Backbone bond lengths (Angstrom), bond angles and torsions (degrees), N, CA, C in turn:
res aa  C-N    CA-C-N  psi(-1)  N-CA   C-N-CA  omega(-1)  CA-C   N-CA-C  phi
1 M - - - 1.444 - - 1.515 108.09 -
2 G 1.303 115.08 136.21 1.443 120.24 -178.78 1.517 112.46 -75.32
3 F 1.321 114.36 154.70 1.466 121.43 179.65 1.521 110.26 -58.63
4 N 1.336 116.95 -42.38 1.457 121.29 -179.41 1.525 110.93 -61.77
5 E 1.334 116.74 -40.91 1.464 120.35 179.11 1.522 110.29 -62.52
6 K 1.315 117.11 -43.54 1.465 120.43 -179.26 1.526 110.55 -61.43
7 R 1.314 116.99 -41.78 1.467 120.15 178.31 1.531 110.73 -64.90
8 L 1.333 116.99 -40.25 1.464 120.35 177.14 1.526 111.17 -60.53
9 V 1.308 116.23 -44.04 1.461 120.49 -179.58 1.526 109.91 -64.47
10 E 1.321 116.76 -44.00 1.467 119.85 178.75 1.529 111.02 -59.19
11 R 1.325 116.67 -40.03 1.466 120.20 177.80 1.531 110.77 -69.59
12 A 1.327 116.50 -40.84 1.466 120.59 -179.68 1.524 110.81 -63.64
13 V 1.342 117.04 -37.37 1.464 120.94 178.37 1.528 110.28 -59.30
14 R 1.318 116.54 -29.08 1.471 121.52 176.99 1.534 110.60 -89.40
15 H 1.320 117.12 18.22 1.471 125.74 177.28 1.522 113.39 61.09
16 D 1.332 115.39 43.75 1.465 121.49 173.53 1.531 106.92 -86.98
17 P 1.346 117.83 109.21 1.469 120.02 -176.10 1.520 113.75 -62.34
18 S 1.317 118.51 -34.18 1.466 119.48 -179.62 1.525 111.15 -69.06
19 A 1.326 117.45 -34.80 1.469 120.44 177.75 1.530 109.75 -68.63
20 F 1.336 116.49 -41.72 1.459 119.70 178.80 1.528 110.37 -65.83
21 A 1.324 116.71 -37.85 1.469 120.79 177.27 1.526 110.73 -61.18
22 A 1.333 116.55 -39.31 1.466 120.23 177.94 1.533 110.63 -66.00
23 L 1.327 117.20 -39.22 1.466 120.63 176.46 1.528 110.64 -65.63
24 Y 1.318 115.68 -38.42 1.458 120.54 176.01 1.529 109.75 -58.81
25 E 1.316 116.80 -46.52 1.472 120.99 178.85 1.521 111.49 -60.93
26 M 1.335 116.89 -37.01 1.465 120.96 -179.33 1.530 112.23 -68.64
27 Y 1.331 117.10 -35.69 1.463 120.21 -168.24 1.523 116.24 -118.32
28 S 1.303 119.38 -11.75 1.466 119.45 -174.11 1.530 112.60 -60.74
29 D 1.323 117.65 -40.86 1.470 119.48 179.53 1.526 111.59 -64.40
30 K 1.327 117.12 -40.88 1.466 120.09 -179.66 1.526 110.96 -66.45
31 I 1.328 116.67 -42.50 1.461 120.22 178.99 1.526 109.55 -65.86
32 Y 1.325 116.60 -43.55 1.467 120.10 177.80 1.536 110.10 -59.21
33 N 1.332 117.30 -47.83 1.468 120.50 -179.26 1.524 111.43 -59.75
34 Y 1.310 116.50 -42.02 1.469 121.21 177.95 1.529 109.64 -59.48
35 L 1.324 116.46 -48.63 1.467 120.88 -178.25 1.525 111.83 -69.71
36 Y 1.320 117.03 -36.61 1.464 119.86 178.25 1.528 110.10 -64.97
37 F 1.316 116.10 -42.65 1.458 119.37 179.99 1.526 110.66 -64.00
38 K 1.315 116.94 -32.01 1.465 120.67 179.15 1.530 112.02 -77.41
39 T 1.339 118.00 -36.24 1.462 120.76 -175.42 1.521 113.33 -99.83
40 M 1.320 116.92 -28.90 1.457 124.23 -175.04 1.535 111.29 59.88
41 Q 1.307 116.92 25.40 1.458 123.04 179.19 1.527 108.26 -130.82
42 Q 1.324 116.58 117.00 1.461 120.85 -176.90 1.525 111.78 -58.43
43 S 1.325 117.86 -48.47 1.463 119.92 -176.14 1.527 111.47 -65.50
44 E 1.334 117.43 -40.13 1.467 119.96 177.10 1.518 111.01 -63.96
45 A 1.313 116.73 -43.77 1.466 120.19 179.71 1.523 110.81 -62.91
46 E 1.329 117.02 -40.92 1.464 120.47 177.76 1.526 110.94 -63.07
47 D 1.327 116.55 -46.60 1.465 120.42 -179.83 1.524 111.04 -62.84
48 L 1.327 116.33 -44.55 1.466 119.98 -179.81 1.524 111.49 -65.86
49 T 1.319 116.94 -37.85 1.470 120.22 177.79 1.521 109.75 -62.09
50 A 1.318 116.66 -43.86 1.471 120.08 178.00 1.524 110.41 -60.53
51 L 1.333 116.54 -42.71 1.463 120.01 178.79 1.520 112.15 -64.16
52 V 1.327 116.82 -39.06 1.465 120.93 179.01 1.526 109.90 -58.63
53 F 1.322 116.06 -47.71 1.463 118.63 -177.38 1.525 112.28 -73.87
54 L 1.306 117.46 -28.66 1.467 120.06 173.19 1.524 109.68 -65.77
55 K 1.331 116.77 -47.01 1.471 120.87 177.59 1.524 110.64 -62.22
56 A 1.317 116.64 -40.31 1.468 120.28 179.18 1.527 110.35 -63.02
57 W 1.335 117.33 -44.01 1.467 120.52 179.30 1.530 110.32 -62.49
58 E 1.339 116.22 -42.01 1.458 120.26 179.88 1.527 112.26 -64.25
59 A 1.338 116.73 -31.99 1.466 120.86 -175.42 1.528 113.93 -103.47
60 I 1.315 117.66 -1.92 1.470 120.18 -172.75 1.527 112.60 -58.16
61 G 1.303 117.61 -32.55 1.464 120.38 179.32 1.513 113.29 -64.05
62 R 1.318 116.88 -21.64 1.474 121.43 179.17 1.527 112.39 -96.52
63 F 1.342 117.38 -1.71 1.468 119.95 -178.84 1.523 109.93 -65.44
64 R 1.321 116.24 134.25 1.467 122.24 176.92 1.522 108.27 -132.55
65 W 1.325 115.93 138.36 1.466 120.14 176.79 1.517 108.60 -64.65
66 Q 1.320 116.57 130.19 1.459 121.34 -179.88 1.527 111.36 -130.71
67 G 1.297 116.94 25.61 1.454 120.55 176.40 1.515 114.78 88.05
68 Y 1.318 118.15 9.52 1.459 120.37 176.99 1.525 108.84 -131.46
69 P 1.335 117.04 159.76 1.467 120.06 -176.20 1.529 112.49 -63.51
70 F 1.314 116.41 156.29 1.459 122.68 177.20 1.525 110.94 -56.65
71 S 1.324 116.45 -36.28 1.464 120.25 -179.17 1.521 111.92 -61.11
72 T 1.322 117.89 -29.70 1.453 121.59 177.65 1.523 110.23 -59.43
73 W 1.322 115.99 -42.32 1.461 121.58 178.35 1.529 109.88 -62.20
74 L 1.333 116.09 -43.77 1.469 120.01 179.26 1.527 111.65 -63.92
75 Y 1.340 116.97 -40.95 1.465 119.84 179.30 1.526 111.39 -65.65
76 R 1.322 117.14 -34.61 1.463 119.24 176.52 1.522 110.33 -65.43
77 I 1.321 116.64 -42.34 1.462 120.19 176.65 1.523 109.40 -61.90
78 A 1.335 116.92 -44.25 1.470 121.09 -179.83 1.525 110.57 -60.90
79 H 1.308 116.22 -45.04 1.470 119.88 179.36 1.529 110.13 -60.97
80 N 1.316 116.71 -45.69 1.467 120.29 179.84 1.524 111.65 -63.15
81 Q 1.328 117.68 -39.74 1.460 121.21 177.64 1.526 110.56 -63.52
82 L 1.322 116.47 -41.19 1.456 121.01 179.27 1.529 110.95 -63.47
83 V 1.320 116.29 -45.63 1.462 120.50 178.22 1.521 109.94 -61.17
84 D 1.322 117.60 -46.61 1.469 121.09 178.80 1.529 111.09 -61.14
85 H 1.322 115.98 -41.21 1.461 121.57 -179.49 1.534 110.76 -57.01
86 Y 1.306 116.73 -48.73 1.459 120.29 -178.16 1.522 112.25 -77.78
87 R 1.302 117.46 -32.05 1.467 120.26 178.70 1.522 110.61 -66.38
88 T 1.316 117.58 -44.05 1.461 120.17 -178.32 1.525 111.79 -68.91
89 R 1.293 117.53 -24.61 1.462 120.79 179.37 1.524 112.07 -99.04
90 R 1.334 115.39 -2.37 1.466 121.78 -178.34 1.531 110.75 50.73
91 M 1.318 114.01 44.64 1.466 120.57 -179.54 1.520 109.18 -113.54
92 H 1.319 115.11 160.28 1.457 121.42 172.06 1.511 107.98 -101.29
93 L 1.303 115.97 154.57 1.454 120.63 178.68 1.525 109.21 -57.28
94 P 1.343 118.70 124.11 1.464 120.17 -176.98 1.522 111.92 -68.51
95 L 1.326 115.10 146.86 1.459 120.28 -179.73 1.518 112.34 -114.61
96 E 1.341 116.82 6.71 1.461 118.27 -176.84 1.526 111.57 -71.13
97 A 1.307 115.16 166.95 1.465 122.23 -176.61 1.521 111.16 -69.87
98 V 1.324 114.02 166.40 1.452 121.60 178.97 1.518 109.66 -69.24
99 E 1.320 116.95 138.60 1.455 120.57 176.27 1.513 109.28 -76.06
100 Y 1.321 115.51 155.37 1.455 121.13 176.69 1.519 109.73 -61.77
101 D 1.306 117.22 131.76 1.461 122.74 -179.45 1.521 108.11 -94.02
102 E 1.331 116.66 108.39 1.464 121.02 -176.77 1.521 112.25 -65.21
103 A 1.327 117.44 -21.28 1.461 120.15 -179.14 1.528 111.53 -76.83
104 D 1.335 117.45 -13.56 1.451 121.34 -178.74 1.528 109.49 -74.72
105 D 1.330 116.14 127.77 1.457 120.66 -179.10 1.526 112.33 -75.61
106 D 1.319 117.90 -20.00 1.458 122.05 -176.76 1.528 109.56 -114.87
107 P 1.335 117.50 98.11 1.464 120.06 -177.18 1.529 112.84 -59.79
108 L 1.345 117.78 -36.07 1.460 120.79 179.44 1.526 110.34 -63.86
109 A 1.326 117.32 -44.18 1.466 121.00 178.24 1.523 110.40 -62.60
110 S 1.324 116.28 -38.61 1.461 120.42 178.84 1.523 111.19 -63.95
111 V 1.333 116.73 -43.15 1.466 121.00 179.17 1.527 110.20 -65.86
112 E 1.340 117.23 -42.54 1.468 120.40 178.66 1.523 110.76 -62.80
113 R 1.340 116.68 -43.14 1.464 121.05 179.08 1.532 109.30 -63.46
114 A 1.326 116.72 -43.49 1.461 121.08 179.71 1.524 110.47 -61.80
115 S 1.323 116.74 -41.29 1.458 121.06 179.61 1.530 111.13 -64.50
116 L 1.321 116.05 -46.16 1.463 120.12 179.07 1.522 110.65 -63.22
117 L 1.331 116.98 -45.94 1.464 119.92 179.64 1.523 110.93 -63.97
118 S 1.311 117.08 -35.59 1.457 120.58 177.27 1.529 110.42 -63.83
119 Q 1.337 116.34 -43.16 1.466 120.29 178.46 1.524 110.21 -64.20
120 I 1.323 117.13 -44.37 1.464 120.92 178.94 1.523 109.57 -62.97
121 R 1.325 116.00 -47.56 1.466 121.31 -179.09 1.522 110.52 -59.21
122 G 1.327 116.56 -44.27 1.456 120.36 178.40 1.514 112.03 -62.53
123 S 1.316 116.63 -39.77 1.457 120.88 178.46 1.526 111.08 -67.90
124 L 1.328 116.33 -41.05 1.460 120.28 -179.95 1.521 111.85 -66.62
125 A 1.316 116.93 -25.19 1.466 120.58 -179.63 1.524 111.58 -62.28
126 H 1.321 117.16 -20.46 1.458 121.35 -179.32 1.527 112.47 -86.79
127 L 1.323 116.76 -2.28 1.459 121.32 179.06 1.524 110.14 -95.14
128 T 1.328 115.59 164.20 1.461 119.13 173.63 1.534 108.25 -73.13
129 N 1.326 116.79 164.15 1.468 120.73 178.23 1.524 111.47 -57.03
130 E 1.325 116.77 -42.55 1.471 120.21 -179.74 1.522 111.21 -65.78
131 Q 1.330 117.70 -41.67 1.457 120.65 178.48 1.525 110.44 -62.76
132 R 1.343 116.99 -43.19 1.472 121.09 177.22 1.525 110.67 -59.69
133 Q 1.318 116.28 -43.48 1.462 119.83 -178.81 1.530 110.65 -63.58
134 V 1.313 117.57 -42.85 1.468 120.97 178.95 1.523 110.16 -62.47
135 V 1.324 118.03 -46.97 1.466 121.37 -179.64 1.525 110.38 -61.32
136 T 1.318 116.95 -44.72 1.466 120.89 -179.46 1.522 110.95 -61.63
137 L 1.321 116.62 -50.00 1.467 119.89 -177.48 1.532 111.79 -67.69
138 R 1.315 116.76 -37.68 1.471 120.59 -176.33 1.530 112.12 -75.95
139 Y 1.322 116.88 -49.63 1.455 119.75 -169.64 1.527 114.68 -100.39
140 F 1.311 117.88 -22.60 1.464 119.45 178.99 1.520 111.67 -101.14
141 E 1.334 116.58 -26.95 1.461 119.93 -179.25 1.526 112.33 -108.83
142 G 1.320 118.54 -15.06 1.456 122.02 173.49 1.519 116.15 80.09
143 Y 1.322 118.46 22.09 1.456 120.23 179.95 1.523 110.66 -80.95
144 S 1.316 115.50 152.53 1.467 121.61 178.48 1.529 109.65 -79.38
145 I 1.329 115.64 165.76 1.462 121.34 177.57 1.527 109.67 -58.19
146 G 1.325 117.20 -43.46 1.465 121.19 -179.68 1.518 112.50 -62.48
147 E 1.327 116.55 -42.45 1.465 120.04 179.10 1.533 111.03 -65.46
148 I 1.323 116.08 -41.87 1.466 120.24 179.34 1.529 109.80 -64.62
149 A 1.318 116.60 -40.73 1.471 120.57 178.39 1.526 110.59 -57.66
150 K 1.319 116.55 -43.03 1.469 119.43 178.77 1.522 111.39 -68.20
151 M 1.342 116.85 -40.37 1.462 120.38 179.31 1.522 111.62 -61.91
152 M 1.326 115.20 -39.68 1.466 120.02 -174.73 1.527 112.11 -95.74
153 N 1.327 115.75 0.30 1.462 121.60 178.63 1.526 111.55 58.18
154 K 1.345 114.60 48.23 1.466 122.13 -179.68 1.526 109.08 -134.27
155 A 1.299 115.95 164.83 1.463 121.22 176.21 1.528 109.30 -74.21
156 P 1.348 117.62 148.30 1.470 120.07 177.84 1.529 113.30 -55.53
157 D 1.335 117.43 -36.61 1.468 119.45 178.36 1.527 111.08 -63.96
158 A 1.317 117.78 -35.34 1.467 120.82 178.12 1.528 110.14 -67.07
159 I 1.324 116.68 -37.18 1.466 120.80 178.28 1.524 109.67 -67.63
160 R 1.330 117.34 -42.54 1.467 120.51 177.13 1.526 111.10 -59.61
161 A 1.329 116.17 -41.29 1.465 120.18 179.85 1.534 110.09 -66.03
162 L 1.333 117.27 -43.06 1.467 120.47 177.31 1.528 110.66 -61.33
163 Q 1.321 116.13 -43.04 1.464 120.99 179.54 1.528 110.19 -62.60
164 H 1.317 116.51 -45.92 1.465 120.95 -178.90 1.531 110.77 -60.68
165 R 1.335 116.83 -47.72 1.463 120.22 -179.76 1.533 110.85 -64.29
166 A 1.332 116.41 -38.27 1.467 120.23 179.61 1.522 110.59 -64.08
167 L 1.318 116.81 -48.22 1.461 120.06 -178.97 1.518 111.58 -64.77
168 R 1.323 116.08 -38.09 1.463 119.85 176.51 1.523 110.43 -63.54
169 G 1.324 117.17 -37.59 1.461 121.13 178.61 1.520 113.02 -73.24
170 L 1.320 117.19 -31.10 1.465 121.06 -179.01 1.522 113.11 -78.22
171 Q 1.313 116.76 -33.16 1.459 120.97 -172.42 1.523 114.63 -50.67
172 P 1.329 119.01 -53.73 1.486 116.78 -177.90 1.530 112.59 -66.32
173 R 1.328 118.07 -30.52 1.458 120.84 -178.92 1.520 111.73 -73.08
174 M 1.326 117.34 -36.46 1.472 120.99 -178.25 1.521 111.07 -77.97
175 L 1.314 117.98 -25.61 1.457 121.27 -179.32 1.525 112.14 -85.60
176 A 1.321 115.85 -13.54 1.474 119.96 -176.71 1.517 111.13 -72.22
């Protein structure tokens, strides 16, 4: 974690709105992407992202450094919001393909991206929830094994094992 980020968090803990806004700018896209990949629905991901940051703002005064990055705290909030979202609606995580993004200037690129994401999503559906989470955090969000271990409250060796089993399970499906 960068020195600047730590100072921003310290200011945000004291309810400095400009510091929290800067943290929002740093992490909102990553949280949105995480939630979008889980829901595959733009409006749901947007709503959940807003809720994550609202919950974070409400709880920021209680945030304490515990040896993991600030983003870990945000991802835990995001995960909890996602679970609550589906629990209250008694729904299962949707597995359908990505909808066409009207904001995309290149319809062909949008269709290709949707097709690839659909194939990835379909392949990930065959993994356990923990394996999916490791793959998402590692390969789509770029977190290290150590960071993921802290986020998931597991040992790094357990994360490596989950990653290995996930990749082994994905390989034949992605090559087909």
